[in-house]
Every structure is written in structure tokens, then in C-alpha cells.
C-alpha positions in Angstrom: -46.4 -4.3 -9.2 -46.9 -7.5 -7.3 -50.4 -9.1 -7.5 -52.0 -9.5 -4.2 -54.4 -12.4 -3.5 -57.9 -11.4 -2.5 -58.6 -11.2 1.2 -60.1 -14.4 2.7 -63.9 -14.3 3.2 -65.0 -13.0 6.6 -66.6 -15.5 8.9 -69.8 -14.2 10.5 -69.3 -13.0 14.1 -71.3 -14.8 16.8 -72.7 -11.7 18.4 -72.9 -9.3 15.5 -75.1 -11.2 13.0 -78.0 -9.8 11.2 -80.8 -9.0 13.7 -83.5 -10.5 11.5 -81.6 -13.9 11.5 -81.4 -13.8 15.3 -85.1 -13.1 15.5 -85.9 -16.0 13.2 -83.8 -18.5 15.2 -85.4 -17.3 18.4 -88.9 -17.7 16.9 -88.0 -21.3 15.7 -86.7 -22.3 19.2 -89.8 -20.9 20.9 -92.1 -22.8 18.4 -90.1 -26.0 18.9 -90.4 -25.8 22.7 -94.1 -24.9 22.4 -94.7 -28.1 20.4 -92.7 -30.2 22.9 -94.6 -28.7 25.9 -98.0 -29.4 24.2 -97.0 -33.0 23.3 -95.9 -33.5 26.9 -99.1 -32.1 28.3 -101.1 -34.3 26.0 -99.2 -37.5 26.9 -99.4 -37.1 30.7 -103.2 -37.7 31.1 -103.0 -40.6 28.6 -100.2 -42.3 30.6 -102.0 -41.8 33.9 -105.2 -43.3 32.5 -103.3 -46.2 31.1 -101.8 -47.0 34.5 -105.2 -46.5 36.3 -107.0 -48.8 33.8 -104.2 -51.4 34.0 -104.6 -51.5 37.8 -108.4 -51.7 37.7 -108.2 -54.4 35.0 -105.7 -56.5 37.1 -107.8 -56.2 40.2 -111.0 -57.0 38.3 -109.5 -60.1 36.6 -108.1 -61.4 40.0 -111.6 -61.0 41.5 -113.3 -62.7 38.6 -110.8 -65.6 38.5 -111.1 -66.1 42.2 -114.9 -66.2 42.0 -115.0 -68.6 39.1 -112.3 -70.9 40.3 -113.7 -71.1 43.8 -117.2 -72.1 42.6 -118.1 -75.6 41.7 -118.7 -75.7 38.0 -117.6 -79.3 37.3 -121.2 -80.2 36.4 -120.8 -78.0 33.3 -118.1 -80.2 31.9 -120.1 -83.4 32.2 -121.6 -84.8 29.0 -125.3 -85.5 28.8 -126.2 -89.2 28.3 -128.2 -88.5 25.1 -125.4 -86.4 23.7 -122.9 -89.2 24.5 -125.0 -91.8 22.7 -125.3 -89.5 19.6 -121.6 -89.0 19.6 -120.9 -92.7 19.9 -123.4 -93.4 17.0 -121.7 -90.7 14.9 -118.3 -92.2 15.5 -119.5 -95.6 14.5 -121.0 -94.3 11.3 -117.8 -92.4 10.5 -115.8 -95.6 11.1 -118.1 -97.6 8.8 -117.9 -94.9 6.1 -114.1 -94.9 6.3 -114.1 -98.7 6.0 -116.4 -98.5 2.9 -114.1 -95.9 1.3 -111.0 -98.2 1.9 -112.9 -101.1 0.3 -113.9 -99.0 -2.7 -110.3 -97.8 -3.1 -109.0 -101.4 -3.0 -111.6 -102.5 -5.6 -110.7 -99.5 -7.9 -106.9 -100.2 -7.6 -107.4 -103.9 -8.2 -109.6 -103.3 -11.3 -107.3 -100.5 -12.6 -104.1 -102.5 -12.5 -104.9 -104.7 -15.5 -106.3 -101.7 -17.4 -102.9 -99.9 -17.1 -101.0 -102.8 -18.5 -103.3 -103.2 -21.5 -105.6 -100.3 -22.4 -109.3 -100.9 -22.3 -109.2 -104.5 -21.1 -112.7 -105.3 -20.0 -113.0 -105.3 -16.3 -115.8 -104.9 -13.8 -115.1 -101.2 -13.5 -113.8 -100.3 -17.0 -111.3 -97.5 -17.8 -111.1 -94.6 -15.5 -112.2 -91.2 -16.6 -108.6 -90.0 -17.0 -107.8 -92.9 -19.3 -110.9 -92.3 -21.4 -110.0 -88.6 -21.8 -106.5 -89.4 -22.8 -107.6 -91.9 -25.4 -110.3 -89.5 -26.8 -108.0 -86.5 -27.1 -105.8 -86.5 -30.2 -102.1 -86.3 -29.5 -101.8 -83.0 -31.3 -104.2 -81.2 -29.1 -103.0 -82.7 -25.8 -101.3 -80.1 -23.6 -97.5 -80.6 -23.8 -95.2 -80.0 -21.0 -93.0 -77.1 -21.8 -89.4 -77.2 -20.9 -87.8 -74.0 -19.7 -85.8 -72.2 -22.3 -82.1 -72.1 -21.7 -80.3 -68.8 -21.7 -78.1 -69.6 -24.7 -81.2 -70.7 -26.8 -82.8 -67.3 -26.1 -79.6 -65.5 -27.1 -79.3 -67.5 -30.3 -82.9 -66.6 -31.4 -82.3 -62.9 -31.0 
């Protein structure tokens, strides 16, 4: 007897499927369109209000700009004489302080130059705080700059 291969599986028919599956698909489609309808109904008033508010805002801004620009408010930009004098005094004081800082920097650099060549050479200013700290800190406790480990060093240690 010759062996027959099994019959190929039947594909579901379009019209004759299980009635429960058809009802489930219909219910899902109805639910989907219900959600779409509700979303659309919720968005329409929001869009209308956005356009109404945008038009009112544009008209109000045009009215306000026209009113403010047409009026003479130049006197608001003028500086009071007392305020102008105070500002000029403050600028003069600022310039004097900047000059004093430049002078102090020049004196510090002039005094620090010999101290760098020969440590603790007596000068009018003396050693800077950084030089004193470096001299007082033993070399063993000073923080050393760490070099990054190379990849081959790390593999050798393992």
C-alpha cells in the first residue's frame, strides 16, 4: 500500500468563521471608533478656544502697543541728576580700586620674583602662602600627581 501524505491544513473561510470571533472583532471595531469619536469631540472645543484666544491676544497686543508707542514716555528714560552724579562717583571709585589692585599685583610680582629664584630671600613682602606651605609640608606627605595606568601594566599585575 502506498503511503499518502496528510491532507493540507484548511484555511479558514472568510464568511464561515466562528460566530464568537466575528462578534469579538465587531465589538473591538465599535470600541475603537467610539474612542476616536470621543477624542475628536474633546479636541474640537479646545481647538476653537485656542483660535479665539489667539485672535483676542493679537488684537489686545496690537491695541496696547499702539497706545504705548503713541504716547510720549521719553521722560521715563531720562536719568535724574542726583542718580547721574552717584553713578559717576561709583565709576570713579571703581576705577580707583582697579588701579589700586593693579598696583598691588605689580608689587607682589616684583617682590615674588627674587623669592622664586632663591627660597626665602628676605623681601618686603616675604614668601607667599603657597611657598610657605610647600616648605612646611614634608615631601612624603605632599600629594603626588598620579599618572594614568597603562593597559599593559594593568594586565601584567593581574
